[in-house]
C-alpha positions in Angstrom: 91.4 107.7 106.6 90.8 109.1 103.6 87.5 109.9 102.7 86.6 108.8 98.8 85.3 110.1 95.8 84.2 108.1 93.3 80.6 109.0 93.6 81.3 112.2 92.1 82.6 111.3 88.7 82.1 108.6 86.0 84.8 106.4 86.5 85.4 105.6 82.9 85.9 109.2 82.4 88.3 109.3 85.4 90.2 106.6 84.3 90.9 108.1 80.2 92.3 111.0 82.1 93.9 109.7 84.6 95.9 107.8 81.9 96.3 110.8 79.6 98.0 112.4 83.0 100.1 109.6 83.0 101.6 109.4 79.2 102.1 113.1 79.6 104.3 112.5 82.4 106.0 109.7 81.3 106.3 110.5 77.2 107.3 114.5 78.0 110.7 115.1 80.4 108.8 114.7 82.2 101.2 122.3 109.0 102.3 119.4 111.0 99.7 116.5 112.3 96.3 117.3 111.7 93.1 116.6 113.2 90.3 114.2 110.8 89.7 115.6 107.4 86.4 117.1 107.3 83.9 115.9 104.7 83.5 117.4 101.5 80.1 118.2 100.7 78.9 116.4 97.3 78.4 117.6 94.0 76.3 116.8 90.9 78.4 118.0 88.5 79.4 115.9 86.1 82.7 117.8 85.1 84.0 118.4 89.1 84.0 116.3 92.1 84.8 119.2 94.1 82.4 121.8 95.3 84.3 123.2 98.2 86.7 126.3 98.6 89.5 125.9 96.4 92.7 126.0 97.5 95.0 129.3 96.7 98.2 128.2 94.7 101.0 129.8 93.6 103.6 128.0 91.1 107.0 128.7 91.9 109.6 128.3 88.4 108.5 127.0 85.6 111.8 125.0 84.5 110.7 121.4 85.5 108.6 120.2 82.6 106.6 117.9 85.2 105.1 121.8 86.0 102.7 120.7 82.8 101.0 118.1 85.4 99.3 121.3 87.0 99.2 124.2 84.4 97.1 121.2 82.2 95.0 119.8 85.3 91.4 118.9 84.6 89.6 122.3 86.2 87.8 119.9 89.5 87.4 123.4 91.4 89.4 121.9 93.9 93.0 124.3 93.3 93.1 127.6 92.0 96.6 129.0 90.4 96.5 132.9 92.0 100.9 133.6 91.1 103.1 131.8 89.3 107.0 133.0 89.8 109.4 133.0 86.1 111.7 135.7 85.5 112.1 133.8 82.1 109.3 136.1 80.2 109.9 133.9 77.3 109.6 130.5 79.1 106.4 131.7 81.1 104.7 133.5 77.8 105.4 129.7 75.9 103.5 128.0 78.6 100.9 130.8 78.7 100.1 130.3 75.2 100.3 126.3 75.9 97.8 126.0 78.5 95.8 129.6 78.8 96.7 131.2 81.6 96.9 134.8 81.6 100.5 136.7 82.1 99.1 138.5 84.4 99.8 135.8 86.9 103.9 135.8 86.3 105.5 137.6 88.6 109.7 137.9 88.7 110.5 136.6 91.9 108.4 135.3 95.1 109.0 138.9 96.8 107.2 140.8 93.9 104.6 138.0 93.7 103.7 138.1 98.0 103.1 141.4 97.8 100.5 141.2 95.5 99.0 137.8 96.5 99.1 135.5 99.4 98.6 131.7 98.5 97.3 129.0 100.9 100.2 126.8 99.5 102.9 126.7 96.9 104.3 124.2 94.8 108.0 124.3 93.5 108.7 123.1 90.1 112.4 125.0 89.9 115.4 123.4 90.0 116.3 121.5 93.3 118.9 123.3 94.7 116.8 126.0 94.8 113.5 124.6 96.8 115.6 125.6 100.3 115.1 129.1 98.9 111.6 128.4 98.5 111.2 127.1 102.2 112.8 130.3 103.8 110.9 132.4 102.0 107.4 130.9 102.4 107.9 129.0 105.7 108.2 131.8 108.1 105.2 133.1 106.5 103.3 130.1 107.6 102.2 128.7 103.8 102.5 125.4 103.1 104.7 123.5 100.9 105.0 121.0 97.9 108.2 120.6 96.1 108.6 118.2 93.2 110.9 115.6 93.6 113.4 114.9 95.0 113.3 117.0 98.2 116.0 118.8 98.0 119.4 118.9 96.2 121.6 116.9 99.1 121.8 116.3 102.6 122.7 119.5 104.0 119.9 121.0 102.7 117.4 118.4 103.3 118.3 119.3 107.3 117.9 123.0 106.7 114.5 122.7 104.9 112.9 120.1 108.4 114.1 122.5 110.4 112.3 125.8 109.1 109.5 124.0 108.2 109.3 122.6 111.8 110.0 125.6 113.5 107.4 127.9 111.3 104.4 124.1 111.5 104.5 124.2 107.8 103.9 121.0 105.9 106.5 120.1 103.4 105.5 117.7 101.3 107.5 116.2 98.6 105.6 114.6 94.6 106.4 111.8 93.0 104.5 110.5 89.6 104.7 107.2 91.4 103.0 108.4 94.0 99.7 108.3 92.0 99.9 105.0 90.6 97.1 102.6 91.4 99.2 99.3 90.8 102.0 100.9 93.6 98.7 101.8 96.1 97.3 98.3 95.6 100.6 96.8 95.8 100.7 98.2 99.4 97.8 96.5 100.4 98.5 93.2 99.2 101.9 93.3 101.1 101.6 95.1 103.9 98.0 94.6 104.8 97.0 91.5 103.5 100.4 89.9 103.8 99.7 87.8 100.4 103.2 86.9 99.6 105.0 86.9 103.1 107.3 89.2 104.6 109.4 91.5 102.3 112.9 90.1 101.1 114.0 91.6 98.3 112.3 94.8 96.3 113.6 95.8 92.7 113.1 99.3 90.9 113.8 100.4 87.9 113.4 104.0 87.2 114.2 106.2 83.7 114.1 106.8 80.1 116.6 106.5 77.4 117.9 110.2 78.6 116.1 113.9 79.0 117.9 115.1 75.4 117.1 111.8 73.9 113.4 112.5 74.6 113.1 115.9 74.4 113.5 117.6 77.0 113.7 121.7 76.8 116.4 123.6 76.8 115.6 125.3 80.0 115.1 122.1 82.2 118.1 120.9 80.4 120.2 123.4 81.9 119.8 122.3 85.6 118.6 118.5 85.2 122.1 118.2 84.0 124.2 120.4 86.7 125.8 118.3 89.2 125.2 121.6 91.7 121.3 122.1 90.9 120.5 118.8 90.5 122.7 117.1 92.7 123.7 114.9 90.1 122.3 112.8 87.0 120.2 109.7 87.2 121.0 108.5 90.5 119.5 111.9 91.8 116.6 111.9 88.9 115.8 108.3 89.5 117.4 107.1 92.2 114.9 108.8 94.6 111.8 106.8 93.4 112.8 103.4 94.7 114.3 105.0 98.1 111.1 106.7 98.3 108.9 103.9 97.3 110.9 101.2 100.0 111.1 103.9 102.8 107.0 103.9 102.3 106.5 99.9 101.9 109.6 99.8 105.2 107.7 102.0 107.3 111.1 104.0 107.5 113.5 101.4 108.2 116.4 102.6 108.5 119.4 100.3 106.2 122.7 99.1 107.1 124.7 99.7 104.2 124.6 101.2 101.0 126.8 100.4 98.0 126.2 102.6 94.8 128.2 102.0 90.8 127.4 105.3 89.0 128.7 105.4 85.3 128.7 108.3 82.6 128.0 105.6 79.0 127.1 109.1 76.9 129.6 111.7 78.2 129.3 114.1 75.2 125.9 114.0 75.8 126.2 114.5 79.6 130.1 115.2 80.7 129.1 116.6 84.3 127.1 114.1 85.7 126.2 110.6 86.0 123.9 109.1 83.5 123.1 105.5 85.2 123.3 104.1 88.4 122.3 101.6 90.5 122.0 101.5 94.5 122.4 98.4 97.0 120.5 99.2 100.3 120.8 96.6 103.1 118.7 96.2 105.9 119.0 93.5 109.0 116.7 91.0 106.8 116.0 92.6 103.3 117.7 93.7 100.2 116.2 96.8 97.8 117.8 97.4 94.8 117.4 100.5 92.5 118.2 100.6 89.0 118.2 104.6 88.1 119.3 105.2 84.4 119.3 107.1 81.5 119.8 104.9 79.3 116.9 102.4 79.1 115.3 101.6 76.2 112.0 102.7 76.6 110.6 105.1 79.5 110.0 103.0 82.8 109.1 103.3 86.5 108.4 99.4 87.7 108.7 97.7 91.2 109.7 94.3 92.0 108.7 93.3 95.5 109.2 89.9 96.6 108.0 87.7 99.7 108.9 84.5 101.1 106.1 82.8 99.2 105.8 84.8 96.2 106.2 88.3 94.0 104.0 91.4 93.3 105.3 93.1 90.0 103.7 96.7 88.9 104.6 97.0 85.5 103.2 100.5 85.1 100.8 102.4 86.9 98.1 100.4 86.6 99.5 96.7 85.1 100.3 94.2 87.4 100.8 90.7 88.2 101.0 88.6 91.8 101.9 85.1 92.7 100.9 84.1 95.8 101.1 80.8 95.2 104.0 78.8 93.2 101.3 75.5 92.4 98.5 77.9 91.1 101.0 80.1 89.4 100.8 84.4 88.6 98.0 86.0 87.9 97.4 89.6 85.7 95.9 92.6 87.7 94.6 95.6 86.8 94.8 98.2 89.6 92.4 100.6 89.8 92.6 104.4 89.7 93.3 106.5 93.3 90.0 107.5 94.7 89.0 111.0 93.9 89.7 114.0 96.5 93.2 112.2 96.9 94.1 110.9 93.2 96.5 113.2 91.9 99.5 115.4 94.1 97.4 119.0 93.9 93.8 117.4 95.5 95.6 115.9 98.2 97.4 119.4 98.9 94.3 120.6 99.3 92.9 117.7 101.1 96.4 118.2 103.9 95.9 122.1 103.8 91.9 122.7 103.4 90.4 119.8 105.0 93.3 118.9 108.0 94.1 115.5 105.9 96.9 114.0 108.6 100.0 113.3 106.3 100.8 109.4 107.6 104.3 109.1 109.2 107.1 107.5 106.6 104.5 107.7 103.4 105.5 109.0 100.6 104.5 112.6 100.4 105.7 112.8 104.2 109.1 114.5 105.6 110.2 111.5 107.4 110.0 109.6 104.5 112.0 112.3 102.5 114.5 112.7 104.8 115.7 109.0 104.8 115.3 109.2 100.9 118.0 112.2 101.1 120.5 110.1 103.3 119.9 107.2 100.6 120.8 109.3 98.2 123.2 111.1 99.9 125.3 107.7 100.7 125.0 106.0 97.3 126.7 109.5 96.1 129.8 108.8 98.5 129.5 104.9 97.6 129.5 106.1 94.2 132.5 108.3 95.1 135.0 106.4 96.9 133.9 103.0 95.4 133.3 101.7 99.0 130.0 100.3 100.8 129.1 103.1 103.4 128.3 102.1 106.7 124.9 103.9 107.9 125.8 104.4 111.5 129.1 105.5 111.0 128.7 107.7 107.9 126.4 109.5 109.1 127.3 110.1 112.9 130.4 111.5 111.1 
């Protein structure tokens, strides 16, 4: 059960802040099970919903541009950045000028940082290949970890990371921008809790943008994002993970039967090493998931279509929805409310998990169970695209 904080701040103000945060991400380059969460004391301060103990967080890496979310985040009082690991001094100084943090917070390595400060949790905004190193270093020290999507660079890394986290009983969470869309949460309520459109028959995801170079990603991000080793692929990894994550949540961890994928490189001069377009078809016993991940869309998009036996739910963006419950009555538009304060973004959520014992539900979008399955779907998709064959799930992962 989640605790809601909408009484603590003007909803109008929060909607504006929420919209700014999501727009920035879209337009830029963008401990194991615990008891119920403890209540948080309400506050009368308009500029902060939170009056408890802030979570002491270290930011590991600045080369993933989603890091601007935490660096430029509203000072709600729920987290405190006590250190940043970034060996690229020029990049750290650039972001210091942009966001106003002191360069005294910046360390060259995780080892140097940990000798100086002991964080409650770390957030990884380095290259995806480096996620394993973060887990290897911090998990044995009992530090909870949140990595930027996807969980790992490949299935091998993912298994090792999960084993280390479980051994040391720390949380290993994965952050997706789409986890904080009010539309996706409302769709889950309509489809899974209210059965508004009948059982799911098909889900279709369109995720991506015109391309990381085209939208102006900085060189430090492009250096690893377009590298098959450091990123694990191109558009397939970068945006294929969203649909795999959301569908695994809606299907409560159901395991696929088959996975088929086609990857293309439509812009080899710009992206010579990785795919820039991927279509993944994930077949289940009684339903199908289609994931279209691309750096070739005409615009930024992260939308979802869910088809049931009697209707559909379309999530056009973070708030706007179209719902059909009865064909005779026709579809209607719906605007989703923002998520409740306290669970409204990855860092507030991380605070709840670490400081207030909020239980991470199995197969929820942030959970390790969900994101291990995401990595399996991506691994099967890569193999299918490489061989031109459909991957039979049971046979592939047994081998």
